[in-house]
C-alpha positions as CSV (number, residue, x, y, z in Angstrom):
1,M,66.6,34.5,80.6
2,V,65.6,36.2,77.3
3,P,62.2,34.1,76.9
4,K,61.6,35.1,80.3
5,F,61.4,39.0,79.5
6,L,59.7,38.9,76.4
7,K,56.8,37.3,78.2
8,L,57.0,40.7,80.7
9,S,54.1,43.1,79.6
10,P,56.0,46.3,78.2
11,Q,55.7,47.8,81.8
12,D,57.8,45.4,83.6
13,R,60.4,45.2,80.5
14,F,60.8,48.8,81.5
15,S,61.0,48.5,85.1
16,T,63.3,45.4,84.7
17,I,65.8,47.5,82.6
18,K,65.4,50.4,84.9
19,Q,66.5,48.3,87.8
20,H,69.6,46.9,86.3
21,A,70.5,50.6,84.9
22,L,70.5,49.7,81.1
23,C,70.1,52.0,78.3
24,V,66.4,52.2,77.2
25,N,67.3,51.7,73.8
26,C,70.0,49.5,73.3
27,L,69.3,47.3,76.2
28,T,72.8,47.3,77.2
29,G,75.7,49.7,79.2
30,A,75.0,51.9,81.9
31,H,74.4,54.7,80.0
32,K,71.7,57.4,79.1
33,V,69.6,57.1,76.1
34,S,71.0,60.7,75.1
35,E,74.4,58.9,74.9
36,C,73.2,55.4,73.5
37,K,75.5,55.2,70.0
38,S,72.7,53.1,68.2
39,K,70.8,54.7,65.5
40,S,68.0,52.7,66.0
41,N,64.1,53.9,67.4
42,C,61.1,52.3,68.1
43,S,59.6,51.0,65.0
44,N,56.1,51.7,66.3
45,C,56.4,55.2,67.8
46,K,59.7,56.4,66.1
47,V,60.9,58.1,69.2
48,K,64.6,57.0,70.7
49,H,63.7,53.9,72.9
50,N,63.6,49.7,72.0
51,T,60.4,48.5,70.6
52,L,59.9,45.8,73.2
53,L,59.5,48.7,75.7
54,C,57.0,50.7,73.9
55,F,53.7,51.4,76.0
56,K,51.8,52.3,73.0
57,N,51.3,49.1,71.5
58,K,49.5,48.3,74.7
59,V,46.1,50.5,74.7
60,S,44.8,48.9,77.7
61,F,48.0,47.9,79.4
62,S,47.2,44.3,79.6
63,V,43.7,45.0,81.3
64,K,40.6,43.8,79.7
65,V,38.2,47.0,79.2
66,G,35.2,47.4,77.5
67,P,34.9,49.3,74.5
68,G,35.0,53.5,75.4
69,E,35.9,52.6,78.5
70,L,39.5,53.7,78.4
71,K,40.6,57.1,76.3
72,G,43.2,59.1,75.7
73,H,44.2,62.5,75.3
74,G,43.1,63.5,71.8
75,S,42.1,60.3,69.4
76,E,44.9,57.5,70.9
77,S,44.5,56.1,74.3
78,R,47.8,58.0,75.6
79,S,49.3,61.3,73.9
80,S,51.8,60.4,71.4
81,R,54.4,62.4,72.8
82,N,55.0,59.9,75.7
83,T,55.0,56.4,74.3
84,G,57.9,55.3,75.9
85,P,60.4,55.4,78.8
86,E,62.8,58.1,77.0
87,E,62.0,60.6,79.3
88,S,62.9,59.0,82.5
89,E,66.5,59.0,81.6
90,S,66.4,62.8,81.8
91,F,67.6,64.1,85.1
92,S,67.3,68.0,84.5
93,P,64.0,69.6,85.1
94,P,62.1,69.1,81.6
95,T,59.8,71.3,80.5
96,P,56.0,71.2,80.7
97,H,54.0,70.9,77.6
98,S,50.3,70.9,78.7
99,P,49.1,73.9,80.9
100,S,49.7,73.2,84.4
101,V,46.8,71.6,86.9
102,S,46.4,74.3,89.8
103,V,45.1,72.0,92.7
104,L,43.9,74.0,95.7
105,C,41.1,72.3,97.9
106,S,40.2,69.2,99.2
107,D,37.0,68.3,100.3
108,D,36.7,65.1,101.8
109,N,33.0,65.4,102.9
110,H,31.3,65.5,99.7
111,V,28.9,62.9,98.9
112,L,27.5,62.6,95.3
113,S,24.9,60.0,93.5
114,S,27.0,57.9,90.9
115,S,26.1,55.7,88.8
116,H,27.9,52.8,90.0
117,N,26.6,52.9,93.6
118,N,25.7,55.1,96.5
119,S,28.7,55.1,98.1
120,G,30.6,58.7,99.2
121,S,33.3,60.0,96.9
122,T,36.5,62.0,97.5
123,V,38.2,65.0,95.3
124,L,41.8,63.5,95.1
125,L,44.7,65.9,95.1
126,S,47.8,65.3,93.0
127,T,49.7,63.5,95.4
128,V,53.5,61.8,94.6
129,K,55.5,59.5,97.1
130,V,59.4,60.2,97.0
131,L,62.1,59.1,99.1
132,I,64.4,61.1,101.3
133,P,67.3,60.4,103.3
134,D,67.7,60.5,107.0
135,N,70.9,62.3,108.7
136,N,72.1,58.9,108.8
137,G,71.7,57.8,105.1
138,H,68.3,55.7,105.6
139,Y,65.6,56.6,102.8
140,H,62.1,57.1,103.9
141,P,58.9,57.0,101.4
142,L,56.8,60.3,102.2
143,R,53.9,61.6,100.7
144,F,53.7,64.9,99.1
145,I,50.9,67.2,97.5
146,L,52.3,68.6,94.0
147,D,50.5,71.7,94.1
148,S,50.7,74.4,91.3
149,G,48.8,76.8,93.8
150,S,51.5,76.6,96.4
151,Q,54.1,79.7,96.0
152,S,56.1,77.5,98.6
153,N,57.4,74.6,99.0
154,L,56.3,72.9,102.4
155,I,57.1,70.1,104.8
156,L,56.3,69.1,108.6
157,E,58.0,69.6,111.3
158,S,57.2,66.7,112.6
159,T,58.9,65.0,109.1
160,R,61.9,67.0,109.5
161,K,62.5,65.6,113.2
162,K,62.0,62.2,111.8
163,L,64.8,62.9,109.0
164,G,66.9,64.9,111.6
165,L,67.3,68.2,108.6
166,P,69.0,70.9,110.4
167,L,67.0,73.7,110.6
168,N,67.7,77.2,109.3
169,K,65.6,79.6,111.8
170,D,66.7,83.1,109.8
171,A,62.9,82.5,107.7
172,T,60.7,85.3,108.5
173,T,57.6,84.5,106.5
174,T,53.6,83.3,107.2
175,I,51.7,80.9,105.7
176,K,47.9,82.4,104.7
177,G,45.1,80.7,103.6
178,I,41.3,81.1,102.7
179,G,40.3,84.5,104.9
180,M,43.8,85.5,105.1
181,G,44.5,83.8,108.4
182,S,48.3,83.6,109.2
183,N,50.4,80.6,110.4
184,P,54.0,81.2,111.5
185,V,57.0,79.0,109.8
186,N,59.3,77.3,112.2
187,G,62.5,77.9,109.5
188,Q,63.8,76.8,106.6
189,V,65.1,73.3,105.3
190,N,66.8,71.6,102.5
191,F,66.8,68.2,101.7
192,T,66.6,65.8,98.3
193,I,64.0,63.7,96.8
194,T,64.4,60.7,94.9
195,S,61.9,59.2,92.4
196,R,60.9,55.7,93.9
197,L,60.7,54.5,90.5
198,D,63.9,55.5,88.9
199,S,66.3,56.3,91.8
200,R,68.5,58.4,89.3
201,I,65.9,61.3,89.2
202,K,66.6,63.4,91.9
203,Y,65.6,67.3,92.8
204,S,67.1,69.4,95.7
205,I,64.3,71.3,97.7
206,N,64.0,74.2,99.7
207,A,61.2,73.8,102.0
208,L,59.4,76.2,104.9
209,V,59.0,73.7,107.7
210,V,55.4,74.4,109.2
211,D,53.8,72.4,112.0
212,K,50.6,71.1,110.4
213,I,49.3,71.0,106.7
214,I,46.1,68.6,106.6
215,D,45.3,65.0,107.9
216,M,45.5,61.9,105.9
217,L,44.9,61.5,102.4
218,P,42.3,60.7,101.7
219,S,40.2,60.3,104.6
220,Q,39.1,56.9,103.6
221,P,40.1,54.0,101.1
222,V,39.3,54.9,97.6
223,D,37.2,52.1,95.6
224,M,39.6,50.5,93.2
225,S,36.7,48.3,91.5
226,H,36.0,51.2,89.1
227,L,39.4,52.3,88.4
228,K,40.9,49.4,86.3
229,Y,42.2,51.3,83.6
230,L,44.8,52.8,86.5
231,E,46.4,49.6,87.8
232,Q,49.0,49.4,85.0
233,L,50.4,52.6,85.3
234,P,53.5,53.8,87.1
235,L,51.7,55.8,89.6
236,A,54.0,58.4,92.0
237,D,51.8,57.2,94.7
238,D,49.6,54.5,96.2
239,F,46.8,57.2,96.3
240,M,44.1,54.9,97.3
241,K,45.4,54.3,100.4
242,P,45.2,57.1,103.5
243,D,48.5,58.5,104.2
244,I,50.2,61.3,106.2
245,V,51.1,64.3,104.1
246,S,54.6,65.0,104.8
247,G,54.2,68.3,102.8
248,I,53.8,70.4,99.3
249,L,56.0,70.7,96.2
250,G,54.6,73.9,94.9
251,A,54.8,76.2,92.2
252,Q,58.5,76.3,92.4
253,I,59.0,72.6,91.0
254,F,56.0,71.9,89.5
255,P,56.5,73.0,85.8
256,S,59.9,70.7,86.0
257,L,57.6,67.3,87.4
258,I,54.8,67.7,84.7
259,L,55.3,66.0,81.4
260,G,52.0,66.6,79.9
261,D,50.3,63.4,78.7
262,R,47.0,62.0,80.8
263,V,44.6,59.0,81.0
264,T,41.2,59.4,81.7
265,S,38.0,57.0,81.3
266,S,34.6,57.9,80.1
267,T,33.0,56.4,83.4
268,N,34.2,58.3,85.6
269,N,36.3,62.0,86.5
270,V,39.7,60.4,87.6
271,V,42.5,61.9,85.8
272,A,46.0,60.3,85.4
273,L,48.6,62.7,84.4
274,N,52.1,61.7,83.7
275,T,55.0,63.5,85.7
276,V,58.5,63.0,85.8
277,L,57.7,61.0,89.4
278,G,55.2,58.6,87.4
279,Y,51.6,59.5,86.9
280,V,49.5,61.2,89.7
281,V,45.8,60.4,89.8
282,M,43.2,63.4,90.4
283,G,40.1,63.8,90.7
284,Q,36.4,63.0,91.9
285,A,37.1,59.3,93.3
286,P,34.4,56.4,94.9
287,L,35.4,55.5,98.5
288,C,35.1,52.2,99.8
289,S,32.7,53.6,102.4
290,V,31.6,57.0,103.9
291,D,32.3,58.2,107.6
292,D,30.4,61.4,107.7
293,S,32.6,62.1,110.9
294,T,35.4,62.6,108.5
295,S,35.9,66.1,106.8
296,N,39.3,67.7,105.6
297,T,39.5,70.3,103.7
298,F,42.6,72.0,102.2
299,C,44.1,75.5,100.8
300,V,47.6,77.5,100.9
301,F,48.8,80.6,99.9
302,Q,51.7,82.4,100.5
303,D,51.7,86.3,100.8
304,P,54.2,89.3,101.1
305,P,55.6,88.9,104.9
306,I,54.5,92.6,105.7
307,D,53.6,91.9,109.2
308,N,57.3,90.4,109.7
309,L,58.4,93.3,108.2
310,L,56.8,95.8,111.1
311,K,58.1,93.0,113.2
312,R,61.1,93.2,112.6
313,F,61.5,97.0,112.5
314,W,60.2,97.5,116.1
315,E,62.6,94.7,117.5
316,I,65.5,96.6,116.8
317,E,64.3,98.7,119.8
318,T,65.1,95.8,122.1
319,V,68.3,95.8,123.8
320,A,70.2,93.0,123.4
321,A,71.5,91.3,126.6
322,P,75.2,90.0,126.8
323,A,76.1,86.6,124.8
324,M,77.7,84.0,126.7
325,L,80.7,82.4,124.6
326,N,80.0,78.7,123.6
327,D,82.4,76.1,122.8
328,E,83.5,77.4,119.5
329,D,84.2,80.9,120.5
330,K,86.1,79.7,123.8
331,K,88.1,77.6,121.4
332,C,89.0,80.4,118.7
333,E,89.7,83.0,121.7
334,E,92.3,80.3,123.2
335,L,93.8,80.0,119.7
336,Y,93.9,83.7,119.3
337,S,95.9,84.3,123.0
338,S,98.2,81.3,122.2
339,S,99.1,82.7,118.6
340,V,99.1,86.7,119.3
341,H,102.9,88.0,119.0
342,R,103.5,92.1,119.1
343,N,106.3,92.8,116.9
344,D,109.3,95.4,117.8
345,D,107.4,98.2,115.8
346,G,104.0,98.0,118.1
347,S,102.1,95.9,115.6
348,Y,100.4,92.7,116.2
349,T,100.9,89.2,113.8
350,V,97.7,86.6,114.5
351,S,97.6,83.5,113.2
352,L,94.2,82.2,111.1
353,P,91.7,80.0,113.7
354,F,91.2,77.2,112.0
355,K,88.9,74.7,113.3
356,G,89.1,71.9,110.5
357,S,92.3,70.7,109.3
358,P,93.5,72.5,106.1
359,D,94.4,69.4,104.5
360,E,90.5,69.1,103.8
361,L,90.8,71.9,101.1
362,G,91.1,70.5,97.7
363,D,92.2,72.2,94.7
364,S,91.1,76.2,94.4
365,Y,93.7,77.5,91.8
366,H,91.7,76.6,88.6
367,S,88.4,78.1,90.2
368,A,89.9,81.3,91.3
369,R,91.9,81.2,87.8
370,N,88.4,81.6,85.8
371,R,87.4,83.9,88.0
372,F,90.0,86.0,87.4
373,F,90.0,86.0,83.9
374,S,85.9,87.3,84.4
375,L,87.6,89.8,86.0
376,E,90.0,90.8,83.9
377,R,87.3,90.5,80.5
378,K,85.3,92.9,82.7
379,L,88.3,95.3,83.6
380,Q,89.6,95.6,79.8
381,S,85.9,96.8,78.8
382,N,86.3,99.6,81.1
383,P,89.9,101.7,80.9
384,E,89.0,103.7,83.9
385,L,88.3,100.7,85.9
386,R,91.1,99.2,84.8
387,S,93.3,102.1,85.7
388,G,91.4,102.2,89.4
389,Y,91.7,98.6,90.2
390,N,95.5,98.6,88.6
391,K,95.9,101.4,91.3
392,V,94.7,99.7,94.1
393,I,96.5,96.3,93.5
394,Q,99.8,98.3,93.2
395,E,99.5,100.4,96.5
396,N,99.0,96.8,98.5
397,I,101.8,96.1,97.1
398,D,103.9,99.3,97.9
399,E,102.5,99.3,101.1
400,G,103.4,95.4,101.6
401,Y,99.7,93.9,102.2
402,L,100.5,92.0,98.8
403,S,103.7,90.4,97.5
404,V,104.8,87.9,94.6
405,A,104.6,84.3,96.0
406,V,108.2,82.8,95.9
407,D,107.1,79.3,94.7
408,Q,105.1,80.1,91.4
409,S,104.6,76.4,91.1
410,D,103.3,76.0,94.4
411,R,99.2,75.6,94.3
412,S,98.8,74.1,97.5
413,G,96.9,76.3,100.3
414,F,94.0,78.4,99.0
415,F,93.5,80.5,96.0
416,I,91.3,83.5,97.1
417,P,89.0,85.0,93.8
418,H,88.9,88.6,94.2
419,H,86.7,91.3,92.2
420,M,86.0,94.9,92.3
421,V,83.2,97.1,93.9
422,V,82.6,100.3,93.5
423,R,81.2,102.6,96.1
424,P,81.0,106.6,94.9
425,D,79.1,107.5,98.5
426,K,82.3,107.0,100.4
427,A,84.8,109.7,100.8
428,S,87.6,107.5,100.5
429,S,88.5,104.4,98.7
430,K,85.6,104.6,96.2
431,L,86.7,101.6,94.9
432,R,87.8,98.3,96.9
433,C,89.0,95.3,96.2
434,V,86.7,92.5,97.8
435,F,88.1,88.6,98.2
436,D,85.9,85.9,98.3
437,A,87.2,83.0,100.6
438,S,83.8,81.2,100.9
439,M,84.5,79.8,97.3
440,Q,84.1,76.3,97.3
441,S,87.6,74.2,96.4
442,S,87.4,70.6,94.6
443,S,86.7,69.0,97.7
444,S,83.5,71.2,98.5
445,K,85.1,72.7,101.1
446,S,86.6,76.8,101.3
447,L,88.7,78.6,103.3
448,N,85.9,79.9,105.5
449,D,84.3,76.6,106.2
450,L,87.5,75.6,107.9
451,L,87.9,79.0,109.9
452,F,86.1,79.5,113.3
453,T,83.9,82.8,113.0
454,G,84.9,84.0,116.6
455,P,82.7,85.6,119.3
456,K,81.2,89.1,118.7
457,L,83.0,91.4,120.3
458,Y,81.8,95.2,118.8
459,T,79.7,97.0,121.4
460,D,75.6,97.1,120.4
461,L,75.0,99.8,118.0
462,F,72.0,100.9,120.6
463,V,74.3,101.4,122.9
464,I,76.9,103.4,121.1
465,L,74.6,106.0,119.9
466,L,73.4,106.5,123.6
467,N,76.8,107.3,124.5
468,F,77.3,109.5,121.3
469,R,74.0,111.3,122.6
470,L,75.5,111.6,126.3
471,F,77.2,114.3,126.3
472,P,77.8,117.9,124.6
473,V,80.9,117.6,122.7
474,V,80.7,114.7,120.1
475,M,83.9,112.9,118.4
476,V,83.7,110.5,115.2
477,A,86.9,108.9,113.3
478,D,88.0,105.9,111.6
479,I,90.8,103.7,111.8
480,R,92.8,103.9,108.7
481,K,92.4,100.3,106.6
482,M,92.3,98.7,110.1
483,F,92.7,94.6,109.0
484,L,95.7,95.6,106.5
485,Q,97.3,97.2,110.0
486,I,97.4,93.5,111.6
487,K,99.9,90.9,109.9
488,L,99.3,87.7,109.2
489,N,101.4,84.4,110.5
490,P,103.7,84.0,107.7
491,D,103.0,80.0,108.1
492,D,99.6,80.7,106.8
493,W,100.4,83.4,103.8
494,K,99.9,80.1,101.6
495,Y,95.9,80.3,102.3
496,Q,95.5,83.7,101.5
497,K,96.6,83.5,97.8
498,I,95.5,85.1,94.9
499,L,96.0,85.5,91.3
500,W,96.9,88.7,89.4
501,R,98.5,90.6,86.4
502,F,98.4,94.3,85.5
503,H,98.1,93.7,81.5
504,P,96.7,90.7,79.3
505,D,99.9,90.0,77.9
506,D,102.1,89.8,81.1
507,Q,102.5,86.4,83.1
508,L,99.6,85.2,85.5
509,L,101.3,85.3,88.9
510,S,100.7,84.0,92.2
511,H,100.4,86.4,95.0
512,V,100.3,86.1,99.0
513,L,98.1,88.7,101.2
514,T,100.3,88.9,104.5
515,T,97.9,90.9,106.5
516,V,94.4,90.3,107.9
517,T,92.4,89.9,104.8
518,F,88.3,91.0,104.3
519,G,86.5,88.4,103.7
520,L,87.5,85.8,105.7
521,R,85.0,84.5,108.4
522,C,87.5,85.2,111.1
523,S,88.5,88.8,110.4
524,P,86.5,91.0,112.1
525,F,87.0,88.7,115.2
526,L,90.9,88.9,114.4
527,A,90.9,92.8,114.3
528,L,88.6,93.9,116.8
529,R,90.6,91.5,119.1
530,T,93.5,93.2,118.6
531,V,92.3,96.4,118.9
532,K,91.3,95.3,122.0
533,Q,94.7,93.5,122.9
534,L,96.1,97.2,122.6
535,A,93.7,98.7,124.4
536,M,94.6,96.4,127.5
537,D,98.7,96.6,126.9
538,E,98.3,100.8,126.7
539,A,95.9,101.1,129.4
540,N,98.4,102.7,131.5
541,N,99.3,104.8,129.2
542,F,96.3,106.1,127.6
543,P,93.9,105.4,130.3
544,L,90.6,107.5,128.4
545,A,91.4,106.4,125.2
546,A,91.3,102.8,126.6
547,S,88.1,103.3,128.4
548,K,86.4,104.7,125.0
549,V,87.9,101.4,122.8
550,E,85.9,99.4,125.4
551,T,82.7,101.0,124.8
552,D,82.3,103.3,122.0
553,L,83.9,101.6,119.0
554,Y,82.0,99.6,116.1
555,M,84.4,97.1,114.3
556,D,86.5,100.5,112.5
557,D,84.4,103.1,113.8
558,L,84.7,105.5,116.7
559,A,81.7,107.4,118.0
560,T,81.7,109.1,121.3
561,S,80.9,112.0,123.1
562,V,82.6,114.0,126.4
563,F,81.9,116.5,128.5
564,N,83.6,119.7,127.3
565,A,86.3,120.8,124.5
566,D,89.1,120.6,126.9
567,E,88.3,116.8,127.5
568,A,87.7,116.7,123.7
569,C,91.4,117.7,123.2
570,V,92.5,115.4,125.6
571,L,90.6,112.4,124.1
572,F,91.6,113.4,120.8
573,E,95.7,113.0,122.0
574,Q,95.4,110.0,123.6
575,M,93.3,108.2,120.8
576,V,95.7,109.2,118.2
577,G,98.8,108.0,120.5
578,L,97.3,104.4,121.7
579,F,96.4,103.8,118.1
580,K,99.8,104.7,117.1
581,A,101.5,102.7,119.4
582,G,100.1,99.4,118.0
583,G,100.8,100.7,114.2
584,F,96.9,102.0,113.3
585,T,96.3,105.6,112.1
586,L,93.0,107.1,113.4
587,T,91.9,109.6,110.2
588,K,88.6,111.1,109.2
589,W,87.8,112.8,112.4
590,A,84.7,114.8,112.8
591,T,83.1,116.7,115.7
592,N,80.2,119.3,116.5
593,S,82.9,121.8,117.9
594,G,84.5,124.1,116.0
595,E,86.7,124.8,118.9
596,V,87.8,120.9,118.9
597,L,87.8,120.8,115.2
598,Q,90.7,123.7,115.2
599,E,93.3,121.2,117.5
600,I,92.8,118.4,114.8
601,P,95.4,118.5,111.8
602,V,93.8,119.5,108.6
603,A,95.0,116.1,107.1
604,D,93.0,113.8,109.5
605,R,90.0,115.5,109.2
606,L,87.2,114.2,107.3
607,S,87.0,115.7,103.7
608,E,83.6,116.7,104.0
609,I,84.1,119.3,106.6
610,V,87.8,120.3,106.6
611,Q,85.5,123.7,107.5
612,W,82.0,124.3,108.2
613,D,79.7,124.5,105.1
614,A,76.0,124.2,104.6
615,D,75.9,120.6,104.2
616,S,78.6,118.9,106.7
617,S,76.7,115.7,106.7
618,V,78.8,112.4,107.4
619,K,77.6,109.0,107.5
620,I,77.8,107.6,110.9
621,L,77.1,103.9,111.4
622,G,74.4,103.7,108.7
623,L,72.9,107.0,110.1
624,Q,73.2,110.4,108.7
625,W,74.5,113.1,110.8
626,S,74.6,116.7,110.3
627,A,78.3,117.8,112.1
628,D,77.0,121.9,112.0
629,R,73.4,121.2,113.3
630,D,74.4,118.6,115.4
631,I,71.4,116.1,114.4
632,F,70.7,112.9,112.6
633,Y,68.2,112.7,109.9
634,F,66.8,110.6,107.2
635,K,67.9,110.4,103.3
636,I,64.7,108.9,101.6
637,N,63.6,108.1,98.1
638,I,59.6,108.0,97.8
639,D,58.0,105.7,95.1
640,N,55.4,107.5,93.5
641,K,52.9,104.8,94.6
642,P,49.2,104.9,95.9
643,C,49.3,106.2,99.7
644,T,48.3,102.5,100.9
645,K,48.7,101.3,104.3
646,R,50.4,98.3,102.4
647,N,52.9,100.6,100.8
648,M,53.6,103.2,104.2
649,L,54.6,100.0,106.2
650,S,57.1,99.0,103.2
651,L,58.5,102.2,103.5
652,I,58.7,102.8,106.8
653,S,60.5,99.3,107.0
654,R,63.4,100.7,105.0
655,L,64.3,103.4,107.2
656,F,67.7,102.1,109.5
657,D,66.3,103.4,112.8
658,P,68.1,101.9,115.4
659,L,67.2,104.4,118.1
């Protein structure tokens, strides 16, 4: 076996070593060269790889060429930087060592007189062939253009369907080329590319999906009789054969692929540039034959999607049609209906609607602990925030929303990281505790991954605001700590654990959240579904309030209107009674009627309008509302920019105006 190996060229030896996943330095063991304990280096170039694999001692790569036919970048046949296969051991994006080549356009109809013959030629783009798995795990070799002139990665819709990649349709952008012509994208996809030369080299790609990029490249086979000096190179693509271009690898990944050294010839303009995926070939290359009917021209740019911003701005005007429940929503509703329970005090207890088995959750304790230590360091650096956050946690404990876990050694279930959010614009709760149930456990599953989202239950914002302006007397209110008033089934407490201590010297303890928690995917559904259940259960006792809950409630915000002050007073009494029957409290009341305001206890009024003043402004569902003048208005910050169409559209698109 050894004599046979020694007879191979350095390139073939390198390929053999790679096929057997051996170290390129000691030629033994399935480890990377960076982990190799051998202290020996190549005797030719002094780089960390075995001398038997050094490419430097073979200028012509085992191909006989005439004097001066092959020249390298500088005074050698190849750059002294990459004289062996060492770089292919690295799987993290390497740092480029030469200026990137911007490849923007190709014109396959270009014909020139050549010293070889009078055949036509084409401008080769830098293409690579990579392996991409489909949804069944089968790998497909696909050609991509390597293009530093593209701001985004692209992939064909036909290729996406062939691979069975899931499409994210949230992408709202356009692709623009020469002449600024726009072409829409169908969405985004994520996939992984693997080098066809070394299966250990992989990159994760996010790409825009488009219907068409370019026809086959090259349009006709390349004449390789004048490119003999490229035959022994480990090429990234069999560029000489026409093939469909499946996509573009743009400037996001381009610098991570380029290694820098290149191989050129004095007899033509075709250059081979080394990348981590192999050598890419570009330049003006001769064709085997000329077909005057074939012409391909390619260029792509991406421009900020101002058109789509304006389009989205006007789409808010569209009144949404009622959505039908899908299978998941029906299952979620069934789980809720079968598990909801009303307690003796009128409050409700619900269960988490799992769509997957909780046993799929892995260890979450260590990640949650690291996140807590990070939070604690931030709190310790700001005594005021530390005091405020301690107060928030203590209030949750005092109210019974949070309690110390009975078994501190039990690390089953799910530990939820938490952090603080400071909202100085809020009339109350300026510092809030926010929970992250989307953190992945050791099994790559998070709690949110296993929960149903539930159907959309809140009334359309546009309809609520129309109802708000329908009658003369308007009223707004807020359900105090809506989520926390709904109790959670004790069997599910272990999936809502958090870590906490009031001082770094204290013991770090596990706590359980005993109510519906903001941060869980299902929480908005559980909260709204419970309020609607309350309205159904109490409809006979509070008929006016129950009807308003169905039409004028957006999450925990009530915005409604009635015909006169007398009806408003009746509605106030019924609303307070209805929610009190379910364990909720309506607070922060505001109205445009001074007569109605006098009937509302001062403690229940919004603090900013305990009495009328010159700036009785209230934020309602994202809009500014002046209670004394009864008008909506905008608060805008105009940047000091030139008055251009683009800047005006950009400013207008930032205004939230659902009406």
